[in-house]
Phi, psi and omega in degrees: 000321179297320180297318181296317177296317178300314181295320180296316179297317182292324179294318179294319181294322180286344180296334183265004186267160174283171179296325176298315180293320177297315180299320179294317180295309181295316179297318178295318179292319180291317179299318178296320180292315178293318180298318179294325182283330187266323186289158174292321176255107185300325182290313178295321177297321179293321179293310181295312180299320178295317179295312180294319181292325179291318179296311180297318179297320179294318179296318179293317180296320180292323181293336181270359178282156189259040179079014179250140179244155177260131179238156177233126178274182187294334180277354178098358179288132179263135175220161182246134177212174179297139179288154176298154181297139181087000181271000000 
């Protein structure tokens, strides 16, 4: 039951993120799991795998975005608009 609640909370939390943020989160978690399973030292493997996975996931997620950027105004409201030229 605890696993189901944890998965539900994480899924709902990721629903509000951009593709870059989702990619970083999924890549980091996957990289940490693979790194811990493969390395001789599970902790070091999880740290290195998580870092590499997060960077790779963020790059892949950013590449799949459609030229829209997320902005936050001074009141904290998030809105999506066209990215500046050259971005």
